[in-house]
C-alpha positions as protocol buffer text, in pm:
chain_id: "A"
residue {
  index: 1
  type: MET
  ca { x: 22255 y: 9477 z: 1391 }
}
residue {
  index: 2
  type: GLY
  ca { x: 22211 y: 9202 z: 1241 }
}
residue {
  index: 3
  type: LEU
  ca { x: 22518 y: 8957 z: 1065 }
}
residue {
  index: 4
  type: ALA
  ca { x: 22269 y: 8916 z: 774 }
}
residue {
  index: 5
  type: THR
  ca { x: 22276 y: 9308 z: 765 }
}
residue {
  index: 6
  type: MET
  ca { x: 22642 y: 9393 z: 819 }
}
residue {
  index: 7
  type: LYS
  ca { x: 22734 y: 9045 z: 574 }
}
residue {
  index: 8
  type: GLY
  ca { x: 22481 y: 9234 z: 347 }
}
residue {
  index: 9
  type: ARG
  ca { x: 22688 y: 9563 z: 370 }
}
residue {
  index: 10
  type: TRP
  ca { x: 23032 y: 9402 z: 362 }
}
residue {
  index: 11
  type: TYR
  ca { x: 22927 y: 9231 z: 37 }
}
residue {
  index: 12
  type: LEU
  ca { x: 22764 y: 9563 z: -137 }
}
residue {
  index: 13
  type: GLY
  ca { x: 23088 y: 9802 z: -26 }
}
residue {
  index: 14
  type: SER
  ca { x: 23294 y: 9478 z: -184 }
}
residue {
  index: 15
  type: LEU
  ca { x: 23130 y: 9509 z: -469 }
}
residue {
  index: 16
  type: ARG
  ca { x: 23162 y: 9888 z: -538 }
}
residue {
  index: 17
  type: GLN
  ca { x: 23516 y: 9820 z: -442 }
}
residue {
  index: 18
  type: TRP
  ca { x: 23578 y: 9578 z: -716 }
}
residue {
  index: 19
  type: HIS
  ca { x: 23343 y: 9823 z: -957 }
}
residue {
  index: 20
  type: TRP
  ca { x: 23569 y: 10115 z: -863 }
}
residue {
  index: 21
  type: ILE
  ca { x: 23897 y: 9967 z: -899 }
}
residue {
  index: 22
  type: SER
  ca { x: 23821 y: 9855 z: -1228 }
}
residue {
  index: 23
  type: SER
  ca { x: 23654 y: 10128 z: -1346 }
}
residue {
  index: 24
  type: ALA
  ca { x: 23987 y: 10325 z: -1259 }
}
residue {
  index: 25
  type: VAL
  ca { x: 24187 y: 10089 z: -1466 }
}
residue {
  index: 26
  type: CYS
  ca { x: 23978 y: 10043 z: -1717 }
}
residue {
  index: 27
  type: LEU
  ca { x: 23905 y: 10436 z: -1774 }
}
residue {
  index: 28
  type: VAL
  ca { x: 24202 y: 10564 z: -2062 }
}
residue {
  index: 29
  type: GLY
  ca { x: 24204 y: 10147 z: -2214 }
}
residue {
  index: 30
  type: MET
  ca { x: 23814 y: 10210 z: -2289 }
}
residue {
  index: 31
  type: LEU
  ca { x: 23844 y: 10527 z: -2385 }
}
residue {
  index: 32
  type: LEU
  ca { x: 24114 y: 10477 z: -2644 }
}
residue {
  index: 33
  type: PHE
  ca { x: 23915 y: 10100 z: -2759 }
}
residue {
  index: 34
  type: ALA
  ca { x: 23588 y: 10342 z: -2783 }
}
residue {
  index: 35
  type: VAL
  ca { x: 23750 y: 10560 z: -3035 }
}
residue {
  index: 36
  type: THR
  ca { x: 23947 y: 10303 z: -3201 }
}
residue {
  index: 37
  type: GLY
  ca { x: 23649 y: 10122 z: -3264 }
}
residue {
  index: 38
  type: ILE
  ca { x: 23489 y: 10367 z: -3440 }
}
residue {
  index: 39
  type: THR
  ca { x: 23825 y: 10501 z: -3649 }
}
residue {
  index: 40
  type: LEU
  ca { x: 23807 y: 10110 z: -3796 }
}
residue {
  index: 41
  type: ASN
  ca { x: 23452 y: 10082 z: -3854 }
}
residue {
  index: 42
  type: ASN
  ca { x: 23512 y: 10419 z: -4053 }
}
residue {
  index: 43
  type: ALA
  ca { x: 23827 y: 10324 z: -4208 }
}
residue {
  index: 44
  type: SER
  ca { x: 23781 y: 10338 z: -4555 }
}
residue {
  index: 45
  type: ILE
  ca { x: 23660 y: 10715 z: -4505 }
}
residue {
  index: 46
  type: ILE
  ca { x: 23948 y: 10846 z: -4318 }
}
residue {
  index: 47
  type: PRO
  ca { x: 24222 y: 10967 z: -4517 }
}
residue {
  index: 48
  type: ALA
  ca { x: 24602 y: 10833 z: -4451 }
}
residue {
  index: 49
  type: THR
  ca { x: 24862 y: 10972 z: -4641 }
}
residue {
  index: 50
  type: PRO
  ca { x: 25140 y: 10693 z: -4640 }
}
residue {
  index: 51
  type: TYR
  ca { x: 25485 y: 10854 z: -4494 }
}
residue {
  index: 52
  type: VAL
  ca { x: 25828 y: 10660 z: -4678 }
}
residue {
  index: 53
  type: VAL
  ca { x: 26142 y: 10704 z: -4547 }
}
residue {
  index: 54
  type: SER
  ca { x: 26431 y: 10496 z: -4761 }
}
residue {
  index: 55
  type: VAL
  ca { x: 26819 y: 10461 z: -4680 }
}
residue {
  index: 56
  type: GLU
  ca { x: 27055 y: 10352 z: -4946 }
}
residue {
  index: 57
  type: ALA
  ca { x: 27403 y: 10264 z: -4835 }
}
residue {
  index: 58
  type: VAL
  ca { x: 27733 y: 10046 z: -4887 }
}
residue {
  index: 59
  type: LEU
  ca { x: 27845 y: 9780 z: -4617 }
}
residue {
  index: 60
  type: PRO
  ca { x: 28298 y: 9865 z: -4617 }
}
residue {
  index: 61
  type: THR
  ca { x: 28439 y: 9569 z: -4675 }
}
residue {
  index: 62
  type: GLN
  ca { x: 28602 y: 9525 z: -4360 }
}
residue {
  index: 63
  type: VAL
  ca { x: 28230 y: 9499 z: -4204 }
}
residue {
  index: 64
  type: LEU
  ca { x: 28083 y: 9275 z: -4470 }
}
residue {
  index: 65
  type: SER
  ca { x: 28400 y: 9049 z: -4475 }
}
residue {
  index: 66
  type: GLU
  ca { x: 28297 y: 8994 z: -4085 }
}
residue {
  index: 67
  type: ILE
  ca { x: 27992 y: 8845 z: -4150 }
}
residue {
  index: 68
  type: GLU
  ca { x: 27904 y: 8438 z: -4169 }
}
residue {
  index: 69
  type: VAL
  ca { x: 27601 y: 8320 z: -4318 }
}
residue {
  index: 70
  type: PRO
  ca { x: 27420 y: 8099 z: -4021 }
}
residue {
  index: 71
  type: ASP
  ca { x: 27354 y: 7749 z: -4094 }
}
residue {
  index: 72
  type: ASN
  ca { x: 26975 y: 7848 z: -4025 }
}
residue {
  index: 73
  type: GLU
  ca { x: 26810 y: 8042 z: -4252 }
}
residue {
  index: 74
  type: MET
  ca { x: 26623 y: 8228 z: -4001 }
}
residue {
  index: 75
  type: ALA
  ca { x: 26862 y: 8366 z: -3767 }
}
residue {
  index: 76
  type: PRO
  ca { x: 26921 y: 8711 z: -3631 }
}
residue {
  index: 77
  type: LEU
  ca { x: 27148 y: 8953 z: -3754 }
}
residue {
  index: 78
  type: SER
  ca { x: 27486 y: 8960 z: -3564 }
}
residue {
  index: 79
  type: ALA
  ca { x: 27527 y: 9199 z: -3264 }
}
residue {
  index: 80
  type: GLU
  ca { x: 27866 y: 9402 z: -3478 }
}
residue {
  index: 81
  type: LEU
  ca { x: 27665 y: 9471 z: -3801 }
}
residue {
  index: 82
  type: ARG
  ca { x: 27341 y: 9571 z: -3557 }
}
residue {
  index: 83
  type: THR
  ca { x: 27601 y: 9843 z: -3392 }
}
residue {
  index: 84
  type: TRP
  ca { x: 27730 y: 9915 z: -3735 }
}
residue {
  index: 85
  type: LEU
  ca { x: 27424 y: 9984 z: -3868 }
}
residue {
  index: 86
  type: GLU
  ca { x: 27282 y: 10207 z: -3550 }
}
residue {
  index: 87
  type: ARG
  ca { x: 27573 y: 10390 z: -3509 }
}
residue {
  index: 88
  type: GLU
  ca { x: 27605 y: 10469 z: -3917 }
}
residue {
  index: 89
  type: LEU
  ca { x: 27284 y: 10526 z: -4016 }
}
residue {
  index: 90
  type: ASP
  ca { x: 27075 y: 10551 z: -3731 }
}
residue {
  index: 91
  type: LEU
  ca { x: 26899 y: 10207 z: -3800 }
}
residue {
  index: 92
  type: TYR
  ca { x: 26753 y: 10033 z: -3455 }
}
residue {
  index: 93
  type: ILE
  ca { x: 26695 y: 9659 z: -3547 }
}
residue {
  index: 94
  type: PRO
  ca { x: 26618 y: 9460 z: -3264 }
}
residue {
  index: 95
  type: GLY
  ca { x: 26871 y: 9171 z: -3171 }
}
residue {
  index: 96
  type: SER
  ca { x: 26547 y: 8934 z: -3167 }
}
residue {
  index: 97
  type: ARG
  ca { x: 26483 y: 8989 z: -3507 }
}
residue {
  index: 98
  type: ARG
  ca { x: 26551 y: 8750 z: -3734 }
}
residue {
  index: 99
  type: GLY
  ca { x: 26643 y: 8788 z: -4085 }
}
residue {
  index: 100
  type: GLU
  ca { x: 26576 y: 8524 z: -4377 }
}
residue {
  index: 101
  type: TRP
  ca { x: 26972 y: 8402 z: -4496 }
}
residue {
  index: 102
  type: SER
  ca { x: 27037 y: 8299 z: -4784 }
}
residue {
  index: 103
  type: ASP
  ca { x: 27382 y: 8288 z: -4962 }
}
residue {
  index: 104
  type: ASP
  ca { x: 27373 y: 8609 z: -5142 }
}
residue {
  index: 105
  type: GLU
  ca { x: 27141 y: 8828 z: -4922 }
}
residue {
  index: 106
  type: VAL
  ca { x: 26960 y: 8878 z: -4604 }
}
residue {
  index: 107
  type: TYR
  ca { x: 26609 y: 8988 z: -4535 }
}
residue {
  index: 108
  type: VAL
  ca { x: 26466 y: 9138 z: -4241 }
}
residue {
  index: 109
  type: ALA
  ca { x: 26091 y: 9238 z: -4226 }
}
residue {
  index: 110
  type: LEU
  ca { x: 26007 y: 9499 z: -3968 }
}
residue {
  index: 111
  type: PRO
  ca { x: 25673 y: 9521 z: -3899 }
}
residue {
  index: 112
  type: ARG
  ca { x: 25564 y: 9791 z: -3660 }
}
residue {
  index: 113
  type: PRO
  ca { x: 25179 y: 9922 z: -3540 }
}
residue {
  index: 114
  type: GLY
  ca { x: 25054 y: 10180 z: -3786 }
}
residue {
  index: 115
  type: GLY
  ca { x: 25321 y: 10120 z: -4029 }
}
residue {
  index: 116
  type: ASP
  ca { x: 25613 y: 9871 z: -4196 }
}
residue {
  index: 117
  type: ALA
  ca { x: 25942 y: 9871 z: -4286 }
}
residue {
  index: 118
  type: TRP
  ca { x: 26215 y: 9628 z: -4410 }
}
residue {
  index: 119
  type: PHE
  ca { x: 26590 y: 9571 z: -4439 }
}
residue {
  index: 120
  type: SER
  ca { x: 26814 y: 9370 z: -4715 }
}
residue {
  index: 121
  type: LEU
  ca { x: 27144 y: 9344 z: -4739 }
}
residue {
  index: 122
  type: ASP
  ca { x: 27295 y: 9214 z: -5056 }
}
residue {
  index: 123
  type: LEU
  ca { x: 27607 y: 8941 z: -4914 }
}
residue {
  index: 124
  type: ASP
  ca { x: 27790 y: 8988 z: -5211 }
}
residue {
  index: 125
  type: SER
  ca { x: 27801 y: 9372 z: -5301 }
}
residue {
  index: 126
  type: GLY
  ca { x: 27743 y: 9515 z: -4931 }
}
residue {
  index: 127
  type: ASP
  ca { x: 27425 y: 9686 z: -5086 }
}
residue {
  index: 128
  type: ILE
  ca { x: 27156 y: 9810 z: -4813 }
}
residue {
  index: 129
  type: LEU
  ca { x: 26845 y: 9913 z: -4867 }
}
residue {
  index: 130
  type: TYR
  ca { x: 26610 y: 10032 z: -4585 }
}
residue {
  index: 131
  type: GLU
  ca { x: 26222 y: 10135 z: -4605 }
}
residue {
  index: 132
  type: ARG
  ca { x: 26004 y: 10260 z: -4309 }
}
residue {
  index: 133
  type: THR
  ca { x: 25638 y: 10337 z: -4391 }
}
residue {
  index: 134
  type: THR
  ca { x: 25442 y: 10508 z: -4138 }
}
residue {
  index: 135
  type: ARG
  ca { x: 25078 y: 10578 z: -4220 }
}
residue {
  index: 136
  type: GLY
  ca { x: 24955 y: 10800 z: -3913 }
}
residue {
  index: 137
  type: TRP
  ca { x: 24871 y: 10829 z: -3553 }
}
residue {
  index: 138
  type: VAL
  ca { x: 24462 y: 10713 z: -3658 }
}
residue {
  index: 139
  type: ALA
  ca { x: 24695 y: 10368 z: -3832 }
}
residue {
  index: 140
  type: TYR
  ca { x: 24878 y: 10355 z: -3521 }
}
residue {
  index: 141
  type: LEU
  ca { x: 24607 y: 10376 z: -3282 }
}
residue {
  index: 142
  type: ASN
  ca { x: 24400 y: 10114 z: -3475 }
}
residue {
  index: 143
  type: ASP
  ca { x: 24691 y: 9875 z: -3490 }
}
residue {
  index: 144
  type: LEU
  ca { x: 24743 y: 9947 z: -3051 }
}
residue {
  index: 145
  type: HIS
  ca { x: 24367 y: 9856 z: -3075 }
}
residue {
  index: 146
  type: LYS
  ca { x: 24389 y: 9495 z: -3276 }
}
residue {
  index: 147
  type: GLY
  ca { x: 24746 y: 9387 z: -3106 }
}
residue {
  index: 148
  type: ARG
  ca { x: 24917 y: 9406 z: -3469 }
}
residue {
  index: 149
  type: ASP
  ca { x: 25314 y: 9399 z: -3446 }
}
residue {
  index: 150
  type: THR
  ca { x: 25270 y: 9516 z: -3120 }
}
residue {
  index: 151
  type: GLY
  ca { x: 25521 y: 9323 z: -2896 }
}
residue {
  index: 152
  type: THR
  ca { x: 25461 y: 9044 z: -2642 }
}
residue {
  index: 153
  type: VAL
  ca { x: 25448 y: 9313 z: -2338 }
}
residue {
  index: 154
  type: TRP
  ca { x: 25152 y: 9475 z: -2507 }
}
residue {
  index: 155
  type: SER
  ca { x: 24970 y: 9153 z: -2555 }
}
residue {
  index: 156
  type: TRP
  ca { x: 24985 y: 9121 z: -2152 }
}
residue {
  index: 157
  type: PHE
  ca { x: 24848 y: 9411 z: -2155 }
}
residue {
  index: 158
  type: LEU
  ca { x: 24554 y: 9381 z: -2370 }
}
residue {
  index: 159
  type: ASP
  ca { x: 24484 y: 9045 z: -2166 }
}
residue {
  index: 160
  type: VAL
  ca { x: 24502 y: 9199 z: -1820 }
}
residue {
  index: 161
  type: PHE
  ca { x: 24314 y: 9497 z: -1930 }
}
residue {
  index: 162
  type: ALA
  ca { x: 24041 y: 9254 z: -2074 }
}
residue {
  index: 163
  type: VAL
  ca { x: 24038 y: 9069 z: -1736 }
}
residue {
  index: 164
  type: ALA
  ca { x: 23996 y: 9409 z: -1536 }
}
residue {
  index: 165
  type: CYS
  ca { x: 23681 y: 9485 z: -1775 }
}
residue {
  index: 166
  type: VAL
  ca { x: 23511 y: 9168 z: -1710 }
}
residue {
  index: 167
  type: VAL
  ca { x: 23543 y: 9280 z: -1335 }
}
residue {
  index: 168
  type: PHE
  ca { x: 23401 y: 9579 z: -1428 }
}
residue {
  index: 169
  type: CYS
  ca { x: 23130 y: 9477 z: -1633 }
}
residue {
  index: 170
  type: VAL
  ca { x: 23031 y: 9126 z: -1318 }
}
residue {
  index: 171
  type: SER
  ca { x: 23024 y: 9384 z: -1087 }
}
residue {
  index: 172
  type: GLY
  ca { x: 22839 y: 9627 z: -1266 }
}
residue {
  index: 173
  type: LEU
  ca { x: 22577 y: 9370 z: -1308 }
}
residue {
  index: 174
  type: LEU
  ca { x: 22593 y: 9238 z: -936 }
}
residue {
  index: 175
  type: LEU
  ca { x: 22525 y: 9604 z: -831 }
}
residue {
  index: 176
  type: LEU
  ca { x: 22216 y: 9621 z: -1106 }
}
residue {
  index: 177
  type: GLN
  ca { x: 22084 y: 9271 z: -937 }
}
residue {
  index: 178
  type: ARG
  ca { x: 22096 y: 9425 z: -593 }
}
residue {
  index: 179
  type: HIS
  ca { x: 21930 y: 9808 z: -666 }
}
residue {
  index: 180
  type: ALA
  ca { x: 21688 y: 9617 z: -937 }
}
residue {
  index: 181
  type: ALA
  ca { x: 21457 y: 9585 z: -649 }
}
residue {
  index: 182
  type: SER
  ca { x: 21368 y: 9996 z: -660 }
}
residue {
  index: 183
  type: ARG
  ca { x: 21450 y: 10026 z: -1009 }
}
residue {
  index: 184
  type: PRO
  ca { x: 21169 y: 9840 z: -1209 }
}
residue {
  index: 185
  type: THR
  ca { x: 21351 y: 9971 z: -1557 }
}
residue {
  index: 186
  type: THR
  ca { x: 21694 y: 9791 z: -1478 }
}
residue {
  index: 187
  type: TRP
  ca { x: 21622 y: 9415 z: -1654 }
}
residue {
  index: 188
  type: PRO
  ca { x: 21433 y: 9563 z: -1906 }
}
residue {
  index: 189
  type: ILE
  ca { x: 21709 y: 9804 z: -2019 }
}
residue {
  index: 190
  type: VAL
  ca { x: 21968 y: 9517 z: -2004 }
}
residue {
  index: 191
  type: GLY
  ca { x: 21759 y: 9279 z: -2170 }
}
residue {
  index: 192
  type: LEU
  ca { x: 21757 y: 9574 z: -2476 }
}
residue {
  index: 193
  type: GLY
  ca { x: 22174 y: 9553 z: -2452 }
}
residue {
  index: 194
  type: LEU
  ca { x: 22117 y: 9164 z: -2492 }
}
residue {
  index: 195
  type: VAL
  ca { x: 21800 y: 9136 z: -2759 }
}
residue {
  index: 196
  type: ILE
  ca { x: 21931 y: 9498 z: -2981 }
}
residue {
  index: 197
  type: PRO
  ca { x: 22272 y: 9363 z: -3127 }
}
residue {
  index: 198
  type: LEU
  ca { x: 22104 y: 9033 z: -3125 }
}
residue {
  index: 199
  type: LEU
  ca { x: 21859 y: 9144 z: -3346 }
}
residue {
  index: 200
  type: LEU
  ca { x: 22107 y: 9317 z: -3596 }
}
residue {
  index: 201
  type: ILE
  ca { x: 22298 y: 9020 z: -3619 }
}
residue {
  index: 202
  type: LEU
  ca { x: 22009 y: 8781 z: -3731 }
}
residue {
  index: 203
  type: LEU
  ca { x: 21851 y: 9059 z: -3910 }
}
residue {
  index: 204
  type: PHE
  ca { x: 22134 y: 9245 z: -4082 }
}
residue {
  index: 205
  type: VAL
  ca { x: 22524 y: 9042 z: -4074 }
}
residue {
  index: 206
  type: HIS
  ca { x: 22495 y: 8763 z: -4365 }
}
């Protein structure tokens, strides 16, 4: 067996390995993104009934008196306040989430995939208002697709997933090139994959 033949087999084996590994990594993500691509494209005809949870309460005077308005208008809630909210009202507010402070109120926006939430506290009366809105699983998955209010870790996952998709596509293209000589329709079909969306953009996208 010649050296060139051995190199060719090693190259083909490496391509196939990269292709199947990247396809395994991308499989679930690609299915999710394909399905949510359909739901996003047809969002206007998919019904969604928002579900709203509201909480009204009054912060005890002792806890209220311990709150100090920070010098910075954008600052997180104190650990003591967050602990009380979680223990008494089952309201979890991350320590990293910054609130908008004024002399008489603190407001915390709590955006989330598939919905929204917010929290406010009157620093004079101790009145607490909290509202959480959810719009169902379709909205949740759509926001995962867009990376909307999903946090840093999910953003990292999207980047890794995108790189795996690039590896999957490029290794697939190189495999097509490898076998194109015995499959004459390979490049015409690949060309259609480029020409069809290009024509649709030029003719129908304004």
